[in-house]
Structure formats: structure tokens, C-alpha cells
C-alpha positions in Angstrom: 21.5 18.6 -22.5 18.8 15.9 -22.9 17.6 14.6 -19.5 17.2 10.9 -19.0 14.1 9.3 -17.6 15.6 9.1 -14.1 16.3 12.8 -14.0 12.8 13.6 -15.2 11.2 11.4 -12.6 13.3 13.0 -9.8 12.2 16.4 -10.9 8.6 15.4 -11.0 8.9 13.9 -7.5 10.4 17.2 -6.3 7.6 19.2 -7.8 4.9 16.9 -6.5 6.4 16.6 -3.0 6.6 20.4 -2.9 2.8 20.4 -2.6 2.9 18.3 0.5 4.2 18.4 4.0 6.2 15.6 5.5 5.3 12.3 3.9 6.0 8.8 5.2 6.0 6.0 2.7 6.6 2.4 3.7 8.3 -0.1 1.4 7.1 -3.5 2.4 9.6 -5.6 0.5 13.1 -6.2 1.8 14.4 -6.3 -1.7 13.0 -2.8 -2.2 14.8 -1.6 0.9 18.1 -2.9 -0.4 17.5 -1.5 -3.9 16.5 1.9 -2.6 19.9 2.1 -0.9 22.0 0.4 -3.5 20.8 2.5 -6.4 20.9 5.7 -4.4 17.2 6.5 -4.9 16.8 6.9 -1.1 19.4 9.7 -0.9 17.9 11.6 -3.9 14.4 12.1 -2.6 13.2 15.5 -1.3 13.8 16.1 2.4 10.1 15.8 3.2 9.7 12.4 1.7 10.6 9.7 4.2 10.9 6.0 3.3 10.6 3.5 6.2 10.9 -0.2 6.0 8.2 -2.7 6.8 7.9 -6.4 7.6 9.1 -7.6 4.1 12.2 -9.5 5.1 11.2 -13.1 5.6 14.2 -14.0 7.7 13.7 -10.9 9.9 10.0 -11.6 10.7 10.6 -15.3 11.5 10.0 -15.8 15.2 12.8 -16.6 17.6 11.0 -19.7 18.6 11.2 -21.1 15.1 15.0 -20.4 15.0 15.4 -22.2 18.3 13.4 -25.2 17.2 15.4 -25.4 13.9 18.5 -25.5 16.0 17.1 -28.1 18.3 16.3 -30.3 15.3 19.7 -29.8 13.9 21.2 -31.2 17.1 19.3 -34.5 16.8 21.2 -37.6 15.6 20.6 -38.6 12.0 19.2 -35.2 11.1 20.1 -32.9 8.2 18.8 -29.4 8.0 18.5 -27.9 4.5 18.1 -24.2 4.4 18.5 -21.0 2.4 21.8 -19.3 3.3 20.4 -16.3 5.2 19.0 -18.6 7.9 22.3 -20.2 8.9 23.6 -17.1 10.8 20.5 -16.0 12.5 21.2 -16.1 16.3 19.1 -18.3 18.5 19.1 -18.4 22.2 21.7 -21.2 22.2 23.6 -20.2 19.1 22.9 -20.3 15.4 22.8 -23.1 12.8 26.3 -22.0 11.8 27.6 -22.6 15.3 25.9 -26.0 15.4 27.4 -26.9 12.0 30.9 -26.0 13.4 30.2 -28.6 16.2 29.3 -31.3 13.7 25.6 -30.8 12.9 24.6 -31.5 9.4 23.4 -28.1 8.0 23.3 -27.8 4.2 22.7 -24.6 2.3 20.5 -25.1 -0.7 19.3 -22.7 -3.4 15.8 -24.2 -3.7 13.5 -26.6 -1.9 14.0 -29.0 -4.8 17.7 -29.2 -3.9 16.6 -30.4 -0.5 14.4 -33.1 -2.1 17.4 -34.3 -4.2 19.5 -34.3 -1.1 17.0 -36.5 0.7 16.8 -38.9 -2.3 20.6 -39.3 -2.3 20.9 -39.6 1.5 18.2 -42.2 2.4 19.9 -42.8 5.8 19.3 -39.2 6.9 16.1 -37.4 8.0 16.2 -34.2 5.8 14.2 -31.2 7.0 13.8 -28.2 4.8 13.3 -24.8 6.5 10.4 -23.3 4.7 10.8 -19.6 5.2 9.5 -16.9 3.0 6.4 -15.1 1.7 4.1 -15.9 -1.2 7.2 -15.6 -3.4 8.9 -18.8 -2.2 6.0 -20.8 -0.8 4.9 -22.2 -4.2 8.4 -23.7 -4.6 8.1 -25.4 -1.2 4.7 -26.7 -2.2 6.2 -28.1 -5.4 8.9 -29.8 -3.4 6.4 -31.6 -1.2 4.6 -32.8 -4.3 7.8 -34.0 -5.8 8.8 -35.8 -2.6 5.4 -37.5 -2.6 5.7 -38.6 -6.2 9.2 -40.1 -5.5 8.0 -41.9 -2.4 10.5 -40.2 -0.1 10.0 -41.1 3.5 12.9 -39.0 4.8 11.9 -35.5 3.6 9.9 -33.0 5.6 9.3 -29.3 5.9 9.5 -27.1 9.0 7.3 -24.3 7.6 7.4 -20.7 8.6 5.9 -19.3 5.4 4.0 -16.1 5.9 1.4 -14.0 4.0 2.1 -10.3 3.5 -1.4 -8.8 3.6 -2.5 -10.0 7.1 0.6 -8.4 8.5 -0.1 -5.1 6.7 -3.7 -5.1 7.9 -2.7 -6.0 11.5 -0.3 -3.1 11.6 -2.9 -0.7 10.3 -5.5 -2.0 12.7 -3.5 -0.8 15.7 -4.1 2.8 14.6 -0.5 3.6 15.4 0.9 3.5 11.8 1.7 7.0 10.7 2.3 5.9 7.1 0.7 7.8 4.2 1.2 5.2 1.5 2.7 1.8 0.7 5.2 0.8 -2.0 4.0 -2.7 -2.4 6.3 -5.7 -3.1 7.0 -6.7 -6.7 7.9 -10.3 -6.2 5.0 -11.2 -3.9 2.6 -9.3 -6.2 3.6 -11.5 -9.1 2.0 -14.4 -7.2 -0.9 -12.6 -5.4 -1.7 -10.0 -8.0 -2.1 -6.3 -7.3 -5.7 -6.5 -6.4 -4.8 -8.2 -3.1 -4.1 -4.7 -1.7 -7.6 -3.5 -2.3 -8.7 -3.7 1.4 -5.9 -1.3 2.4 -7.3 1.5 0.1 -10.9 0.7 0.9 -10.7 0.4 4.7 -7.7 2.5 5.6 -7.6 5.0 2.7 -3.8 4.5 2.1 -2.5 4.6 -1.5 -0.8 1.4 -2.7 1.6 1.2 -5.7 3.3 -2.0 -6.9 6.7 -1.4 -8.3 9.8 -3.2 -9.5 13.3 -2.9 -8.3 15.3 -0.8 -10.8 15.8 3.0 -10.2 13.1 4.0 -12.8 10.6 1.6 -11.3 11.3 2.7 -7.7 11.0 6.4 -8.7 7.8 5.8 -10.7 6.2 4.0 -7.7 7.2 6.8 -5.3 5.9 9.5 -7.8 2.5 7.7 -8.2 2.1 7.6 -4.4 2.9 11.3 -4.1 0.5 12.1 -6.9 -2.3 10.2 -5.2 -1.6 12.1 -1.9 -1.7 15.5 -3.6 -5.0 14.6 -5.3 -6.5 13.2 -2.1 -6.9 9.7 -3.7 -6.3 6.2 -2.3 -6.1 3.6 -5.1 -4.2 0.5 -6.0 -1.8 1.2 -8.9 0.7 -1.0 -10.6 3.8 0.4 -12.4 5.3 -3.1 -12.7 2.9 -4.3 -15.4 5.6 -6.3 -17.2 5.5 -8.8 -14.3 2.4 -8.2 -12.2 -1.2 -8.6 -13.2 -4.3 -7.7 -11.1 -5.1 -11.4 -10.4 -1.6 -12.7 -10.1 -0.3 -16.2 -11.0 -3.1 -18.7 -11.0 -0.8 -21.7 -11.2 1.2 -20.6 -8.2 -2.0 -19.9 -6.3 -3.4 -23.4 -7.1 -0.3 -25.2 -5.9 -0.3 -23.2 -2.7 -3.9 -24.0 -2.1 -3.3 -27.7 -2.8 -0.5 -28.1 -0.3 -1.0 -25.4 2.3 -3.8 -23.8 4.3 -3.8 -20.5 6.1 -3.0 -20.7 9.8 -2.2 -18.3 12.7 1.5 -17.5 12.8 3.9 -15.8 15.2 5.8 -12.8 13.7 8.9 -11.6 15.5 7.9 -8.9 18.0 4.5 -8.6 16.4 2.9 -11.6 18.2 0.4 -14.0 16.7 -1.4 -12.7 13.6 -4.5 -14.6 12.6 -4.3 -16.5 9.3 -1.0 -14.9 8.4 1.0 -18.1 7.9 0.8 -21.3 5.9 0.9 -24.8 7.3 0.7 -28.1 5.4 -2.8 -29.5 5.0 -3.6 -32.8 6.7 -3.2 -34.7 3.5 0.5 -33.8 3.5 1.1 -34.3 7.2 3.7 -37.0 6.5 5.9 -34.1 5.2 5.3 -31.9 8.2 8.4 -31.8 10.4 6.5 -30.1 13.2 4.1 -33.1 13.4 6.6 -35.8 12.6 9.2 -34.8 15.2 7.0 -33.3 17.8 8.4 -29.8 17.4 6.9 -27.2 19.6 7.8 -23.6 18.9 9.1 -21.7 21.9 8.3 -18.1 22.9 9.3 -15.2 20.8 12.4 -13.5 22.0 14.5 -10.5 21.1 18.1 -10.3 22.4 18.6 -7.5 25.0 19.0 -4.2 23.4 18.1 -5.5 19.9 15.4 -3.4 18.2 14.8 -5.6 15.1 11.1 -6.0 16.1 10.6 -2.2 16.0 12.6 -1.9 12.7 10.4 -4.4 10.9 7.3 -2.5 12.0 8.7 0.8 10.8 8.7 2.2 14.4 12.4 3.0 14.4 15.4 3.3 12.1 18.5 1.0 12.5 20.7 4.0 13.5 18.4 4.5 16.6 19.3 1.0 17.9 22.1 1.2 20.5 23.7 -1.9 19.1 23.8 -0.9 15.5 27.3 -0.8 14.0 28.7 -1.3 17.5 27.9 -4.6 19.0 25.8 -5.6 16.0 27.6 -5.8 12.7 27.4 -8.2 9.7 30.4 -10.0 11.2 28.8 -10.2 14.6 25.0 -10.0 14.1 22.8 -9.7 17.2 19.5 -9.8 15.4 18.2 -11.1 12.0 17.9 -7.6 10.5 21.7 -7.5 10.3 22.0 -11.1 9.0 19.6 -11.3 6.0 20.6 -9.9 2.6 17.2 -8.2 2.7 17.5 -7.0 6.2 17.0 -3.3 6.9 19.9 -3.1 9.3 22.2 -4.8 6.9 21.2 -2.4 4.1 21.8 0.6 6.4 25.2 -0.8 7.5 26.3 -1.4 3.9 24.9 1.6 2.1 23.4 4.1 4.6 26.3 5.3 6.7 28.1 7.2 3.9 27.7 8.5 0.4 28.0 5.0 -1.0 24.3 5.0 -2.1 24.7 8.3 -4.0 27.9 7.0 -5.7 26.1 3.8 -6.7 23.3 5.7 -8.3 25.7 7.9 -10.3 27.5 4.8 -11.5 24.1 3.5 -12.7 23.7 6.5 -14.9 21.6 8.8 -12.6 22.4 12.3 -11.5 20.9 15.1 -9.5 21.2 18.7 -10.3 
């Protein structure tokens, strides 16, 4: 019987992992977390290869203070909040945007920042605030929306930004000296914008291998295999197995528009505190579109609901099943923390795929097998 590529990769991973003791690899990207479960790759790895999730879910790392201020804005007269769907159900201290919408607040789910600009143009009587949440992947689209609003002369459009940068968070976690991670599976989408070379400081300063990978089973397995090979050979390098989409230097057009509209700023990450220069705020030239300045928004303190361990989950310090609320009080229908809300959330992925053999079945359906 002819083995397919997936079977060959699994065998190579088993052979390579057999040369190592316990290995902990962190996937930074929330989409990687979901894909590892959905495709069944996670369940097919050798017992000594452990995958843990990092701070790669943009909704999950958004501070509670930001959620509370978005809710406060939504409650103001004449205000419309435009947001990606995942943000609507994230619980705040006084409820979620979904709860406020049920009470009459204008909360509109959009698929892109440009949709929010169009909404503002067609509703000149409303103040329209777009919730700018996400990493380098989505931030260029927010920047483009600001430029479009300026060209159209819109006076009723603004952005409440919580955009964040991946690398400062990775470096901040490593700087604590508490991370027992042997290597990083680096995010594909973010790396399209930043380029793979952005991870160079991790290998140079902290001697941790970094491999950029895509999201299909073969890509995920190749990324894991390359990390294991580096570890067996005592190497720490930046590798890219997602060459079809990621280059060393990234997307210069996206980088230019980011630099034109945004500047790095200190940012608060859920449960991680303030990380220097890890966020993006609008430059002074675009202050008319800054909801924080326009409406006097002051972010409150970070806050985790009692018993919720989302903050530990996004730092790879614990697994969802170790949280006392997981699958009990906290479910997708009644989420307590953002990790159970977001489609990229680790807790949501564990709840959907990780509590049974679903992930193995999904992988078999995709054409993989393990013998």
C-alpha cells in the first residue's frame, strides 16, 4: 500500500521524537490551535510531544478594560458599535455587547472595517465606532478603513483600537524565564504581513527554534517535524514551511499602510499586564478618527471573572480542562471568559474537539490515518 504524505510525515515525527524526551511546542496562532484539533493532528502526535497554546487569539488577549469601555460606549445615545462577531459575546463586568443589544443598543456585526465605513456613510446621524481588535493580520484593513473615511470626509466614523503585535508578547513571555517551551510553531497569517525574519530575536537571544507553518494537516505536520529536527540537532533557527504565502520580509504594502496610520504603543494584554510597544494606536495626524480621544474613553483595569483561568491558558501555563469552570459553568452557550467565546479560543477548541475522539475522526475523514 502506497503511503500518503501525511502518513509519511507522522512516521518521520515519531522517529524524530523518539530521539527526544518530553517536548513542549507552543502554537502562537489561534487558528493553528483550532486546526490542530479539527484535523486531528494533535491526537496523532507521539506521547512525548506536547502542544500548548499561546497568546494568538486576538479576542482572548483583549483586556477586560477594553471590553468594558466598548460596552460603555455602546450605551451612549446616538452611538453605533461595529464589530467582528466574536467580540459581541465576550462578557464584561456589566454584561456583553450582546446583552446591551438586547436592551436596545446599536451593535452591528461587520465582516470588515470597510463595512463599518459604509455603515457610517449611510447613517450620518449616528456616531459609528469600529472595534479595532486583532494582530498584524487585521490591522492593515483597519488602517485602510481610516484612510477611506478620511477621503470620504466622514465625521462620524472612529476606531477604538486594541490592535496588538505578536512579537513583543512572545519576547515578554520568554523574558520572564518561566516559559518551559522548546520551540514555537509561528503563525501563518501574521507572518504574511510581518515576514518570517521577525522571529529572528527569539532564536538569537533565547535559542528557541521557530517554524512558520500553514493550517492544513500537511503544513502543520511539516512545521512540527522541522521543530523536532532542530531540537534533535541542537539547532535554533527560523524556518518557513509556508513559502507559498510567507516571505522573509513580509508584505511591504501592508507594512507601509500600518506605519502611515498607526504607531507602536504600550498595550494591556489580558492577565499579562502592560507590555511595552506591543500595541498600535492611531498617529496624531489621524486623531479625529480615534474614538478613545474623541469620546474621552479611559480603559479600566484588567479583570478576570472569579475562577476563570483564561489568562493562564493564553500564556500556556495551563490547559482548559484544568480550569474548574471548563465545560461546567463555562460553555459556548454560557461563556465566562473570552477563550470560550472566540472561534479561535483555546477553550472553545477543547470543548468542541478535545473532549472526545472527534478530532481523530475529523482527521480520518480528511484522508489521514495512523497505523
